[in-house]
Structures are given as C-alpha cells and as structure tokens.
C-alpha positions in Angstrom: 126.1 78.1 188.3 128.4 75.3 187.3 128.4 74.2 183.5 125.8 71.6 182.6 123.7 72.5 185.8 120.1 72.7 185.1 118.1 75.6 185.7 114.7 75.7 187.4 112.1 78.3 188.3 111.9 79.8 191.5 110.6 77.4 194.4 111.5 74.3 192.4 114.6 73.3 194.2 114.8 71.7 197.9 117.7 74.1 198.4 115.6 77.1 198.6 113.5 75.4 201.6 116.7 74.5 203.8 117.6 76.8 206.5 121.2 77.8 207.4 122.0 74.5 208.6 120.8 72.7 205.5 117.5 71.5 207.6 113.7 71.2 207.1 111.3 71.9 209.8 110.2 68.6 211.6 106.8 68.5 209.8 108.3 69.3 206.5 110.9 66.7 206.9 108.3 64.1 207.7 106.2 65.2 204.6 109.4 64.9 202.4 110.3 61.4 203.8 106.5 60.1 203.1 106.3 61.4 199.6 109.5 59.5 198.5 108.0 56.4 199.6 104.4 57.2 198.6 102.8 57.0 202.1 100.8 59.5 204.0 102.7 61.8 206.4 101.2 61.9 209.9 102.0 65.3 211.6 99.5 65.5 214.6 97.5 62.3 214.7 93.9 62.6 213.5 93.1 66.1 215.0 93.1 69.1 212.8 95.4 71.7 214.5 93.8 74.8 216.0 97.4 76.7 216.3 100.5 76.7 214.6 103.5 75.3 216.3 107.0 74.3 215.4 106.0 70.8 215.1 103.1 70.9 212.9 103.9 73.9 210.5 104.5 73.4 206.8 105.0 76.3 204.4 102.5 76.2 201.4 105.3 77.0 199.1 107.1 73.6 200.1 103.5 71.8 199.7 103.5 73.4 196.1 107.2 72.1 195.5 106.3 68.6 196.2 103.0 68.7 194.2 105.0 69.7 191.1 107.3 66.8 191.5 110.1 67.9 193.8 113.5 67.7 192.3 116.5 65.4 192.0 117.2 65.4 195.8 113.6 65.1 196.7 111.8 63.0 194.2 108.0 62.4 194.8 106.2 59.3 194.1 103.3 58.7 191.8 101.0 58.6 194.6 101.6 62.4 195.2 101.2 64.5 198.4 99.3 63.1 201.4 99.6 64.7 204.9 97.6 64.6 208.0 97.3 66.8 210.8 99.5 69.8 209.6 99.2 73.6 209.9 99.8 74.8 206.2 101.1 78.3 206.4 100.0 80.6 203.4 98.1 80.2 200.1 99.0 77.0 198.3 99.4 78.6 194.8 98.9 75.9 191.8 97.5 78.4 189.3 98.3 77.1 185.8 100.5 74.2 187.1 100.5 70.6 185.8 100.3 68.6 189.3 101.8 65.2 188.8 100.0 63.1 191.6 96.9 63.6 193.8 96.9 66.0 196.6 95.4 64.7 199.8 95.0 66.8 202.9 93.6 65.2 206.1 92.7 66.9 209.0 94.7 69.8 207.8 94.6 73.6 208.5 95.2 75.7 205.4 96.1 79.3 206.5 95.1 80.6 203.3 93.5 79.8 200.1 94.0 77.0 197.7 94.5 78.4 194.0 93.9 75.8 191.4 92.9 78.2 188.7 93.6 76.7 185.2 95.5 73.9 187.0 95.7 70.2 186.1 95.5 67.6 188.8 94.7 63.9 188.8 92.5 64.2 192.0 92.0 66.3 194.8 91.1 65.0 198.4 90.1 67.5 201.5 88.9 65.5 204.4 88.1 67.2 207.6 90.2 70.0 206.6 90.0 73.8 206.6 90.8 76.4 204.1 90.1 80.4 203.4 88.7 79.5 200.0 89.2 77.4 196.9 89.5 78.8 193.4 89.3 76.2 191.0 88.0 77.9 187.9 88.7 76.1 184.7 90.1 73.2 186.5 91.0 70.1 184.7 90.6 67.1 186.7 90.4 63.5 185.1 89.7 62.0 188.4 87.2 63.3 191.2 87.2 66.2 193.6 86.4 65.4 197.1 85.9 68.3 199.5 83.9 66.6 202.2 83.7 64.7 205.6 83.8 67.8 208.0 85.8 70.0 205.8 85.0 73.7 206.4 85.8 76.4 203.7 85.5 79.8 205.0 85.1 81.6 201.6 84.2 80.8 198.2 84.5 77.7 196.4 84.7 78.3 192.7 84.6 75.4 190.1 83.4 77.7 187.3 83.9 75.9 184.0 85.9 73.0 185.6 86.2 69.6 183.9 85.9 66.9 186.3 86.2 63.3 185.0 84.8 61.6 188.1 82.7 62.8 190.9 82.3 66.0 192.9 81.9 65.0 196.6 80.8 67.5 199.4 79.1 65.4 201.5 79.5 66.5 205.1 81.2 69.8 204.0 80.6 73.1 205.3 80.9 76.2 202.9 80.4 79.7 204.2 80.4 82.8 202.0 77.4 84.9 202.9 78.1 87.8 200.6 77.8 85.7 197.4 78.3 82.0 196.2 79.6 79.5 198.5 79.8 76.9 195.9 79.8 78.1 192.3 79.7 75.5 189.4 78.8 77.5 186.8 79.5 75.8 183.4 81.3 73.0 185.0 81.4 69.6 183.3 81.2 66.8 185.7 81.5 63.2 184.1 80.3 61.4 187.3 77.9 62.5 189.8 77.5 65.3 192.2 77.2 64.5 195.9 75.9 67.2 198.3 74.5 64.2 200.2 74.2 60.4 199.7 71.4 57.8 200.0 71.5 56.1 203.7 74.2 58.7 204.9 73.3 60.9 207.9 76.0 63.6 207.2 74.9 66.9 205.6 76.2 69.5 203.3 75.8 72.9 204.9 75.9 75.8 202.7 75.7 79.5 203.9 75.6 81.4 200.7 74.2 80.8 197.2 74.7 77.5 195.5 75.0 78.0 191.6 75.0 75.2 189.0 73.7 77.5 186.3 74.8 76.0 182.9 76.4 72.9 184.6 76.5 69.6 182.6 76.4 66.4 185.1 76.5 63.0 183.4 75.4 61.0 186.6 73.2 62.2 189.3 72.8 65.4 191.4 72.3 64.3 195.2 71.3 67.0 197.6 69.9 64.7 200.3 69.9 66.0 203.8 71.6 69.3 202.4 71.1 72.4 204.4 70.9 75.5 202.1 70.8 78.9 203.7 70.5 80.6 200.5 69.4 80.4 197.1 70.0 77.4 194.9 70.4 77.8 191.3 70.4 75.2 188.6 69.3 77.3 185.9 69.9 75.9 182.4 71.7 73.0 184.0 71.9 69.3 182.2 71.6 66.4 184.5 71.4 63.0 182.8 70.6 61.2 185.9 68.3 61.9 189.0 68.1 65.4 190.8 67.5 64.6 194.5 66.3 67.2 197.1 64.9 64.7 199.6 65.4 65.7 203.4 66.8 69.0 202.3 66.4 71.7 205.0 65.8 75.6 204.2 66.1 77.5 207.4 65.2 80.6 205.8 64.4 83.6 206.1 62.5 83.0 203.2 63.5 86.2 201.7 66.8 85.0 201.2 66.1 81.6 199.7 64.7 80.4 196.6 65.1 77.3 194.3 65.4 78.0 191.0 65.7 75.3 187.9 64.4 77.4 185.2 65.3 75.6 181.7 67.1 72.6 183.6 66.9 69.3 181.9 66.6 66.4 184.3 67.0 62.9 182.3 66.2 60.8 185.4 63.8 61.4 188.4 63.2 64.7 190.1 62.8 63.8 193.8 61.3 66.5 196.2 60.3 65.0 199.5 60.5 65.4 203.1 61.8 68.9 202.7 61.5 71.3 205.6 62.1 75.0 206.2 60.6 77.8 204.0 61.9 79.4 200.9 60.2 82.6 198.9 59.8 80.6 195.6 60.5 77.7 193.8 60.9 78.1 190.1 60.6 75.5 187.4 59.8 77.6 184.3 60.9 75.7 181.2 62.4 72.9 183.2 61.9 69.2 181.9 62.2 66.2 184.0 61.5 62.6 183.3 59.5 61.6 186.3 58.4 63.3 189.8 58.8 61.7 193.1 57.2 63.9 195.7 55.0 64.6 198.8 52.5 67.4 199.0 53.9 68.8 202.3 57.5 69.5 200.8 55.9 71.8 198.4 54.6 74.0 201.1 58.0 75.1 202.0 57.7 77.7 199.1 55.4 80.7 199.5 54.7 80.3 195.7 55.6 78.4 192.9 56.2 79.2 189.3 55.6 76.2 187.0 54.7 77.5 183.5 56.5 75.6 181.2 57.4 72.7 183.7 57.2 69.4 181.5 57.3 66.0 183.2 56.2 62.5 181.9 54.6 60.9 184.9 54.6 60.7 188.8 56.1 57.6 190.1 56.8 55.7 193.5 60.2 54.9 194.9 61.8 52.9 197.8 64.1 55.2 199.7 66.9 54.6 202.2 66.5 57.7 204.5 68.4 56.0 207.4 71.2 53.6 207.0 70.0 50.2 206.1 66.2 51.1 206.1 64.0 51.2 203.0 60.8 53.1 203.1 58.2 53.3 200.2 57.6 56.8 198.9 54.0 57.1 197.1 53.5 60.2 194.9 49.8 61.1 194.8 48.1 61.0 191.6 44.5 62.1 192.8 42.9 65.2 191.3 42.2 67.0 194.6 45.8 66.9 195.8 47.3 67.8 192.4 44.8 70.8 192.0 46.0 72.1 195.4 49.7 71.7 194.2 48.9 73.9 191.3 46.8 76.4 193.2 50.2 77.0 195.2 51.4 79.0 192.2 52.0 82.6 192.4 48.8 85.0 192.3 49.7 86.5 189.0 49.8 83.2 187.2 46.5 82.3 188.8 44.2 85.2 189.2 45.7 87.8 187.0 47.6 86.5 183.8 46.5 82.9 184.1 48.9 80.4 182.8 47.3 77.4 181.3 50.3 75.1 180.4 50.5 73.8 184.0 47.0 72.6 184.3 47.4 71.2 180.6 50.3 69.3 181.4 48.7 67.8 184.6 45.8 66.7 182.6 48.0 65.2 179.9 50.0 63.4 182.6 47.1 61.8 184.4 45.4 60.8 181.1 48.5 58.9 180.1 48.7 57.2 183.5 45.0 56.0 183.0 43.6 58.6 185.7 40.6 59.7 183.4 38.5 61.0 186.1 41.2 62.8 187.7 42.2 64.4 184.5 38.5 65.6 183.8 38.4 67.2 187.3 41.8 69.1 186.7 40.3 70.4 183.4 37.0 71.5 184.8 39.3 73.3 187.6 41.3 75.1 184.8 38.2 76.4 183.2 36.9 77.7 186.7 40.1 79.7 187.3 40.1 81.0 184.1 36.7 82.2 184.3 37.9 84.0 187.7 41.0 85.4 186.4 41.4 88.9 184.7 42.1 87.4 181.7 38.7 86.3 181.2 37.5 89.9 181.8 38.9 90.7 178.4 36.1 88.4 176.8 33.3 89.4 178.8 30.3 89.4 176.3 28.7 92.7 177.5 32.0 94.4 176.8 32.1 92.7 173.5 28.6 93.8 172.5 29.2 97.5 173.5 32.3 97.4 171.2 31.0 96.0 168.3 29.3 99.4 166.9 32.8 100.8 167.4 34.7 98.1 165.9 32.8 96.8 162.9 32.6 100.3 161.2 36.4 101.0 161.3 37.1 97.6 159.9 34.5 97.7 157.1 35.5 101.5 156.3 38.5 100.0 154.3 36.5 98.2 152.0 33.6 100.5 151.0 35.8 103.0 149.0 36.0 106.8 149.4 32.6 107.7 148.6 29.7 105.5 150.0 25.8 105.6 149.2 23.4 105.4 151.9 20.1 103.7 151.4 18.4 107.1 150.3 21.1 108.0 147.7 22.8 110.6 149.9 26.5 110.5 150.0 28.0 110.1 153.5 30.4 113.3 153.0 27.5 115.5 152.3 25.4 114.7 155.4 25.7 115.0 159.2 26.3 111.2 160.4 24.2 109.8 163.0 24.4 106.0 164.0 22.4 103.8 166.3 24.1 102.2 169.2 22.7 98.4 169.1 23.5 98.1 172.7 20.9 100.6 173.9 19.4 102.1 170.8 20.8 105.6 171.7 22.0 107.9 168.7 25.3 109.4 168.5 26.5 112.1 166.1 29.3 110.8 163.6 29.6 114.0 161.7 33.3 114.6 163.0 34.2 110.7 162.8 36.2 110.4 159.6 38.6 107.5 159.2 41.9 108.2 157.5 44.5 105.8 156.0 47.4 107.8 154.8 46.1 110.6 152.7 42.7 109.0 151.9 39.6 109.6 153.5 37.3 106.6 154.0 33.7 107.2 154.7 30.9 104.8 155.9 27.2 104.6 155.3 24.8 104.2 158.2 23.6 100.9 156.5 27.1 99.6 156.4 27.7 100.3 160.1 26.1 96.8 161.0 
C-alpha cells in the first residue's frame, strides 16, 4: 500500500465490489448514483421482485457499504440509502454499526435477515418489502422505525431493549414466526407511539406467533386497531402513558393458542376493548391499572374466562370512534348493574366459586358510586355477597362447623393460661382423675383421660369447668 494511503476495514472500499472490468452490476450502479445525489434508486418500478435477475440483484454487502457512508470514490448523501424494487442477496449485517443516514427499502426482497443488533441508525423504513427476519435488539434509533404497508417478515422481529426516539409503525405488515415470538419488544423504550393499527385505517397488522411487549415503556399510545393476532399477546408489566386500543381486533384462534395478558401493566390513558371478534382462552388483567375503560359487553365474550383480581380503573367512559375512514360513530360503555355483574361473572370458576376474589366486585362498586350510580353499586354489592355465600370459601365459616369445633378449640387455647395444675370444682386435680368432658353440641360425653397438651417439656392440664 502506498505511503499515506488510509487503511479501511474489509467491505469499506468501493474497489472490493468492482468486477474484473471495474464495473458494478446494473442495479448496484443505479443505487450508487442515487446515493451520491440523495435520491431514491428505482430498480424495478413498484413491484416487489419474485426472482433474482442480473438486472435487479444487489449484494447485501454493498448495501452495508453504502449505509456506512461509502468512501472517497463513493460518497453517500446525508439522506442515506433509498432503493425500490431490488432483490438484495444475503443478510444485511449492520451489527454494532453506526449508520450515517436512514435506510429505506421499498418493494424490495431481502433474501436473508436484517441484523441491527446494537446498531445505531437515524431511522428505518421497510415499505411493502420482504425479509427473513429482523434482529434489532438494543437498537438505538433517535427517529422512527417503520416496518409497514404490506411488508412481510418470515421470521422473528426482535426489538428487545431497543431505544426508539419516534414511533414504531407496523400498520399493514405481516410477521410470521409460529414457533416463538413474531414481534418481540420486551424492555423496549419507545418515545412516540406504537401503531399496529391506526384510527380510520382499514389496513391490519397480521401476527402469526406471539406478540410480546413485556416490560416495554411507551410514552405515547399503543394502537392495535384491526390487528389480527393468531397467538398470544403480552403486555406484562408494560408502562404506557397514553391509550391502549384493542378496537376491532380479531383473534381467529384456536383458543388454546391465544390469550391476552396485561398483568401489572399501567395505562395512563384509556383502555379500549370493543368490537373484537374470535376467541381466546383467557384475558388476564391481574394487577393492571388503567385510567378509564371504553368497551362493549360482546367483546369480552371472546375470552373463555377473565382474570380480573387487582384490576383497577377510575371510570367507564363514552367515546367517538372513527372505525371507517371519515365516519365517526359513538361508543357507549354500559354502566348498568346487570351488564357489569354479567361481566364479572365471566371470571374463571376458581375466582368465583372456589377461592372467591372480592377485589373485582369492590372495584366496580367503588367506580359506580363515584360515577353517581348508587343503586347500581348496591346491586353489585348484593351480588358479591350472594357469590360469597355460594363459594367454597364461605363453607370455612359455616356456623354448624364452628359450634362443633368450639369444644375442641377453646380448651386448647385456655390450657396455656391455667397453669400446670388446675383444680376442678370439687377440689380434685385434673392430673389425678380420668377426664371427661361434655360436647356442647350434642351433650355426649368424651374421654379426655389421654388428652394432655404439651408445650415444650411442660404439661398443661385443664379442669372440666375451664373447658367452657
């Protein structure tokens, strides 16, 4: 190498991508020329290629080269890399890289995965494109991440512990990874909003695989409107400062593969659960806190059972919703006691009939009172007492069992306070006589000669008088 020539890591010079004649492929040449002037490179119109050809092929390593700023012979404009209709051959590997400009792939087929593990990128746009997976764990993106509008990812999209300064937009995308999570946002921090759907937009997000926002923090709203979830949806311990909207969602089932878990989640705005269809095994809202609920009773019936112990909310409210473009419709949340009692009766059997959970009923009574529905609150309180009496928990306090237990329980408690030697009414010591005692329930006599109570090495006796 000549003196003074700068050294670059592998894959960081244009010369490495030139053929024997010093040429790039036709598609790569178009992309380079467009990146120099900051314009999109249109390779094959507005159709996503189904096959690789000499005219549409771009090496993934060449995309990486340009994303990292190119070199002196191939400078890249601050607008970044923008390509349309290309077949990108191989994995786009940007792990731990500092990407200088945005990456925009429109109508592209990435024949591999996109690796953004520990990368830093201004923003990412995938519009109507295909990839075999996206690994963006611990991604640092001060802008927004858009994987939307017909994009199909046949593999896992991982944004675990990612930091996104703008929005996460997946409206109209399809993620498929049946074996595990298809969208994994555990511990992600998103300063904007999450769009798996959008008000007035008929496009839907389609998830085949679990969707996981466990521990995520979202400063804006989370819109799941019209989303189609074929497996489980988790927002366990998530912190959402705005609304959480499940309006018009579809859960096609089967139920044993689907459930919605929002345990310990905190929603600072409204929780929308309306016009949902399909079926899930359960909806879990244990320890969940939301500001207000906008719902309809039919939507809760998609679940075979509800887990509501610890679910806290301040009120039921009405809202105007745009379910179709340009059309606003009112949504009225019912507050009558009959409807809300039926809602609580959809809890799982264990929480109603076996180990009765009073908190959901007490929460509803509190909310109805604060909203001015005093009569409704009374009816819910009465319904609560009726279910307590029918539950197995009530049998623990059955009076007949209590009276039968008193002759056994009281002597054992009093024995500790009467001393080692106790005198009966006739002056005989208990230690010197064969004890007999009377059962107050049926008057029968029982032999207590062998019943001595011990505490450590001390023996405590009880006189017949003291047994009542």
